[in-house]
C-alpha positions, 0 to 999 in steps of 0.5 A: 553035545561039544564032542558031536559038534567036533565029530560032525565037523569032521565028519561033514567034510570027509564026507564032501570029498567021498562025494563025485568030484561035479558035485562039490567044486570051489567054484560053479563048473559046468558038467563036461559033456562027452566029445562029439563021435563023428558019423562017417557012413552015412556022414551028415548032409552040408543040410545037416550040418549046418542045423548042428552048426546053427544049434552049436553057435546058439549054444557057444554065443548066445546062451553061453552053455558051454557044455551043450557047446562042447557036445559037437567038439571032437576029442581030437579036435585042432587048435590053429591058435599059436598060443593054445594046445590041441584036444577037446580036454585042454579046450574044456579046461581053458573055457570051463568056469569062466565062458557063462561069465562072460560079456559077449555080444553075439554079432552072427554065425554062419555056415558054408560046408565044412566051415562054420562061423561066430562073431562075437565081440567081447572085451578081447574086442571084435571076434571071428572064430571058423570052425571045421565040421567033419562027421557031424562034428568040429575037428578044427577051429582058427581065431587068429586073425579070422575074418568073417565071409562073404557068404 
């Protein structure tokens, strides 16, 4: 009986290591989506892109669903924040694991082709993120000193 219990304590952790990484993690993490692929021919209309921006804003600041929000981010996404690196993977690695636990107060969001803005309050104060859309995907981001537009 003791041998069986001892073997079980060895086998269970080994089984966890053999399982896919997204099933066993030290902390709860969202499932990483595939990056957004630009639709260039025909490109989405400004109205279609506005609807995509609305869905992104809902996921990002209202529901804080990082997986759904990142479905709109292109692989070669450029981040103009001087403290950040470019790319979908870098942004995902920074935000995943804590975004859904942030205390955010959504304020508003706006789209004026080809840019979309989200405005919210967090522990860092009032935040304005600006995104440039191309082919139905977010391809650029600014957040350093951004002002909400008068549109």
